[in-house]
N, CA, C and O of each residue as an XYZ file, in Angstrom:
380
protein
N       0.832     -1.167      0.000
C       0.000      0.000      0.000
C       0.884      1.241      0.000
O       1.855      1.319      0.753
N       0.550      2.199     -0.836
C       1.325      3.432     -0.912
C       0.784      4.454      0.074
O      -0.424      4.553      0.288
N       1.700      5.215      0.673
C       1.341      6.282      1.609
C       1.934      7.584      1.108
O       3.008      7.598      0.508
N       1.231      8.674      1.355
C       1.774     10.016      1.128
C       2.125     10.524      2.513
O       1.248     10.726      3.353
N       3.425     10.730      2.748
C       3.850     11.116      4.093
C       5.034     12.063      4.051
O       5.553     12.387      2.982
N       5.454     12.501      5.231
C       6.564     13.443      5.354
C       7.882     12.706      5.505
O       7.967     11.688      6.193
N       8.911     13.234      4.851
C      10.274     12.723      4.993
C      11.122     13.875      5.530
O      11.269     14.904      4.870
N      11.668     13.702      6.706
C      12.455     14.772      7.310
C      13.823     14.867      6.656
O      14.524     13.868      6.497
N      14.193     16.101      6.276
C      15.516     16.313      5.683
C      16.249     17.458      6.357
O      17.373     17.772      5.966
N      15.644     18.097      7.366
C      16.257     19.245      8.013
C      17.353     18.876      8.996
O      17.577     17.705      9.304
N      18.031     19.913      9.481
C      19.074     19.725     10.481
C      18.463     19.499     11.862
O      17.248     19.584     12.046
N      19.323     19.215     12.810
C      18.871     19.044     14.187
C      18.245     20.352     14.676
O      18.833     21.420     14.508
N      17.071     20.274     15.272
C      16.318     21.413     15.799
C      15.778     22.350     14.709
O      15.204     23.392     15.026
N      15.956     21.993     13.436
C      15.432     22.811     12.335
C      14.772     21.892     11.312
O      15.346     21.611     10.260
N      13.567     21.429     11.626
C      12.922     20.456     10.734
C      12.521     21.074      9.390
O      12.110     22.232      9.322
N      12.646     20.298      8.351
C      12.203     20.643      7.009
C      11.796     19.315      6.381
O      12.512     18.321      6.502
N      10.673     19.300      5.724
C      10.134     18.029      5.251
C       9.865     18.047      3.751
O       9.527     19.081      3.173
N      10.022     16.880      3.137
C       9.534     16.639      1.790
C       8.267     15.807      1.929
O       8.180     14.937      2.795
N       7.294     16.075      1.079
C       6.089     15.251      1.048
C       6.339     14.225     -0.050
O       6.536     14.586     -1.210
N       6.329     12.945      0.319
C       6.709     11.887     -0.615
C       5.645     10.799     -0.701
O       4.844     10.613      0.214
N       5.658     10.089     -1.819
C       4.846      8.893     -1.995
C       5.792      7.717     -1.828
O       6.803      7.625     -2.523
N       5.465      6.810     -0.899
C       6.354      5.697     -0.586
C       5.541      4.493     -0.112
O       4.447      4.670      0.423
N       6.042      3.298     -0.294
C       5.349      2.134      0.280
C       5.292      2.249      1.803
O       6.228      2.753      2.423
N       4.212      1.789      2.397
C       4.008      1.963      3.835
C       5.056      1.244      4.683
O       5.282      1.639      5.826
N       5.711      0.184      4.151
C       6.714     -0.559      4.935
C       8.044      0.182      5.023
O       8.832     -0.096      5.927
N       8.317      1.115      4.115
C       9.602      1.800      4.111
C       9.760      2.680      5.348
O       8.772      3.207      5.859
N      11.002      2.846      5.840
C      11.236      3.740      6.975
C      10.960      5.193      6.599
O      10.864      5.529      5.418
N      10.832      6.052      7.611
C      10.465      7.457      7.398
C      11.355      8.142      6.368
O      10.855      8.857      5.499
N      12.636      7.940      6.450
C      13.547      8.605      5.524
C      14.160      7.626      4.533
O      15.291      7.820      4.087
N      13.423      6.580      4.189
C      13.902      5.590      3.229
C      13.631      6.026      1.796
O      13.343      7.193      1.532
N      13.729      5.069      0.874
C      13.497      5.366     -0.531
C      12.046      5.744     -0.760
O      11.142      5.265     -0.076
N      11.846      6.621     -1.745
C      10.482      7.035     -2.058
C      10.227      6.846     -3.553
O      11.159      6.770     -4.354
N       8.947      6.773     -3.908
C       8.558      6.617     -5.304
C       8.640      7.967     -6.009
O       9.151      8.066     -7.124
N       8.124      9.018     -5.340
C       8.105     10.351     -5.946
C       7.998     11.413     -4.864
O       7.337     11.212     -3.846
N       8.658     12.554     -5.094
C       8.538     13.715     -4.208
C       7.438     14.594     -4.785
O       7.513     15.013     -5.940
N       6.408     14.876     -3.975
C       5.264     15.634     -4.475
C       5.074     16.973     -3.777
O       4.135     17.699     -4.102
N       5.940     17.323     -2.826
C       5.791     18.612     -2.163
C       6.852     18.857     -1.112
O       7.748     18.043     -0.890
N       6.716     20.034     -0.458
C       7.646     20.438      0.587
C       6.865     21.113      1.696
O       5.811     21.701      1.455
N       7.390     21.025      2.925
C       6.747     21.643      4.079
C       7.827     22.168      5.011
O       8.696     21.416      5.450
N       7.770     23.475      5.315
C       8.716     24.105      6.221
C       7.950     24.706      7.392
O       7.406     25.803      7.265
N       7.893     24.005      8.547
C       7.114     24.500      9.681
C       7.792     25.623     10.466
O       7.153     26.243     11.316
N       9.059     25.895     10.203
C       9.804     26.888     10.972
C       9.401     28.314     10.608
O       9.351     29.175     11.486
N       9.115     28.582      9.343
C       8.776     29.931      8.919
C       7.413     30.337      9.480
O       6.612     29.484      9.862
N       7.159     31.635      9.525
C       5.876     32.133     10.012
C       5.263     33.011      8.933
O       5.756     34.119      8.721
N       4.227     32.582      8.247
C       3.519     31.318      8.380
C       4.302     30.173      7.737
O       5.223     30.404      6.952
N       3.932     28.955      8.072
C       4.612     27.774      7.541
C       4.469     27.731      6.020
O       3.412     28.058      5.482
N       5.532     27.328      5.333
C       5.502     27.213      3.876
C       5.082     25.798      3.500
O       5.685     24.817      3.935
N       4.029     25.711      2.678
C       3.532     24.423      2.213
C       3.415     24.505      0.700
O       2.726     25.379      0.173
N       4.091     23.593     -0.005
C       4.032     23.555     -1.464
C       3.737     22.136     -1.914
O       4.343     21.178     -1.435
N       2.786     22.015     -2.852
C       2.450     20.719     -3.422
C       2.448     20.815     -4.934
O       2.123     21.859     -5.499
N       2.811     19.720     -5.587
C       2.580     19.574     -7.014
C       1.169     18.967     -7.106
O       0.998     17.749     -7.068
N       0.166     19.851     -7.227
C      -1.240     19.424     -7.143
C      -1.580     18.299     -8.106
O      -2.259     17.340     -7.738
N      -1.114     18.417     -9.319
C      -1.432     17.419    -10.341
C      -0.967     16.027     -9.912
O      -1.712     15.056    -10.046
N       0.252     15.926     -9.402
C       0.797     14.634     -8.997
C       0.150     14.119     -7.705
O      -0.073     12.917     -7.563
N      -0.149     15.017     -6.768
C      -0.815     14.594     -5.530
C      -2.186     14.023     -5.863
O      -2.556     12.962     -5.359
N      -2.943     14.720     -6.709
C      -4.263     14.229     -7.091
C      -4.163     12.895     -7.831
O      -4.995     12.009     -7.635
N      -3.148     12.754     -8.676
C      -2.937     11.487     -9.380
C      -2.752     10.348     -8.384
O      -3.389      9.302     -8.509
N      -1.877     10.549     -7.391
C      -1.591      9.482     -6.433
C      -2.795      9.195     -5.543
O      -3.048      8.039     -5.204
N      -3.546     10.236     -5.156
C      -4.742     10.001     -4.343
C      -5.774      9.196     -5.122
O      -6.426      8.311     -4.567
N      -5.922      9.500     -6.401
C      -6.893      8.784     -7.231
C      -6.464      7.351     -7.513
O      -7.312      6.502     -7.789
N      -5.173      7.065     -7.451
C      -4.715      5.692     -7.679
C      -4.661      4.884     -6.387
O      -4.249      3.724     -6.400
N      -5.074      5.487     -5.268
C      -5.209      4.716     -4.038
C      -4.195      4.992     -2.950
O      -4.235      4.324     -1.917
N      -3.291      5.939     -3.124
C      -2.328      6.253     -2.062
C      -3.062      6.919     -0.900
O      -3.909      7.787     -1.111
N      -2.736      6.511      0.321
C      -3.386      7.031      1.521
C      -2.479      8.057      2.200
O      -1.329      7.743      2.505
N      -2.974      9.289      2.447
C      -2.146     10.277      3.153
C      -2.143     10.007      4.662
O      -3.113      9.478      5.204
N      -1.056     10.370      5.327
C      -1.034     10.310      6.783
C      -1.922     11.434      7.309
O      -2.333     12.307      6.545
N      -2.220     11.419      8.600
C      -3.080     12.456      9.183
C      -2.483     13.843      8.991
O      -3.200     14.786      8.656
N      -1.172     13.974      9.200
C      -0.510     15.268      9.059
C      -0.569     15.759      7.618
O      -0.865     16.929      7.378
N      -0.292     14.887      6.659
C      -0.328     15.279      5.253
C      -1.754     15.623      4.851
O      -1.965     16.571      4.096
N      -2.722     14.884      5.334
C      -4.120     15.188      5.014
C      -4.483     16.580      5.534
O      -5.183     17.327      4.850
N      -4.021     16.936      6.723
C      -4.257     18.266      7.280
C      -3.614     19.342      6.396
O      -4.225     20.379      6.140
N      -2.395     19.098      5.936
C      -1.721     20.054      5.048
C      -2.464     20.179      3.718
O      -2.563     21.273      3.162
N      -2.981     19.070      3.213
C      -3.749     19.103      1.968
C      -5.030     19.920      2.151
O      -5.445     20.636      1.239
N      -5.649     19.816      3.313
C      -6.855     20.612      3.582
C      -6.527     22.096      3.650
O      -7.290     22.923      3.151
N      -5.395     22.440      4.264
C      -4.985     23.842      4.375
C      -4.787     24.452      2.990
O      -5.202     25.585      2.749
N      -4.158     23.715      2.080
C      -3.868     24.249      0.747
C      -5.037     24.124     -0.219
O      -5.008     24.724     -1.294
N      -6.071     23.354      0.137
C      -7.235     23.215     -0.728
C      -7.173     22.053     -1.692
O      -8.113     21.853     -2.461
N      -6.108     21.283     -1.682
C      -5.967     20.137     -2.581
C      -6.933     19.027     -2.184
O      -7.476     18.340     -3.049
N      -7.152     18.846     -0.878
C      -8.040     17.780     -0.407
C      -9.473     18.005     -0.895
O     -10.166     17.051     -1.248
N      -9.920     19.277     -0.913
C     -11.268     19.583     -1.391
C     -11.398     19.262     -2.880
O     -12.439     18.778     -3.323
N     -10.352     19.528     -3.644
C     -10.369     19.185     -5.075
C     -10.472     17.677     -5.265
O     -11.173     17.202     -6.158
N      -9.764     16.926     -4.415
C      -9.838     15.467     -4.488
C     -11.236     14.986     -4.113
O     -11.794     14.120     -4.787
N     -11.806     15.541     -3.045
C     -13.142     15.143     -2.606
C     -14.195     15.503     -3.651
O     -15.146     14.749     -3.856
N     -14.034     16.642     -4.309
C     -14.993     17.061     -5.333
C     -14.919     16.138     -6.550
O     -15.936     15.885     -7.197
N     -13.738     15.641     -6.861
C     -13.567     14.764     -8.020
C     -13.931     13.323     -7.738
O     -14.286     12.590     -8.661
N     -13.852     12.893     -6.482
C     -14.085     11.490     -6.132
C     -15.522     11.027     -6.375
O     -15.698      9.956     -6.957
N     -16.570     11.770     -5.964
C     -17.926     11.268     -6.197
C     -18.276     11.133     -7.680
O     -18.958     10.185     -8.072
N     -17.817     12.068     -8.499
C     -18.138     11.985     -9.928
C     -17.477     10.770    -10.550
O     -18.062     10.138    -11.429
N     -16.265     10.426    -10.113
C     -15.604      9.225    -10.636
C     -16.325      7.975    -10.157
O     -16.467      7.015    -10.914
N     -16.782      7.975     -8.909
C     -17.471      6.814     -8.358
C     -18.797      6.563     -9.052
O     -19.147      5.412     -9.311
N     -19.546      7.624     -9.359
C     -20.826      7.440    -10.042
C     -20.633      7.056    -11.496
O     -21.454      6.341    -12.069
N     -19.549      7.529    -12.094
C     -19.292      7.175    -13.500
C     -18.969      5.689    -13.625
O     -19.381      5.043    -14.589
N     -18.235      5.146    -12.659
C     -17.884      3.730    -12.736
C     -19.052      2.852    -12.324
O     -19.103      1.683    -12.707
N     -20.002      3.389    -11.545
C     -21.153      2.608    -11.123
C     -22.171      2.423    -12.256
O     -22.937      1.459    -12.253
N     -22.175      3.338    -13.215
C     -23.146      3.238    -14.330
C     -22.767      2.192    -15.310
O     -23.473      1.984    -16.297
């Protein structure tokens, strides 16, 4: 199962994260399939960047975001785009 989660790359006491798609068995900072965003919690306000097209692609193919990544997706509005697209795809396949 694929997960969309954070990979820490920052220094000690200065966290900086990449948002990555990776198999759920891999360690936090192990190999990843694709880098789809960045998150810097140190700045005020926190910097959050996503490649929306790729995130939506992975969500539609079944990748599950962690709770933290899902919260970040809601903040940026990507999660709402995914939710808006999901029912129309589900009804199209049901017909």
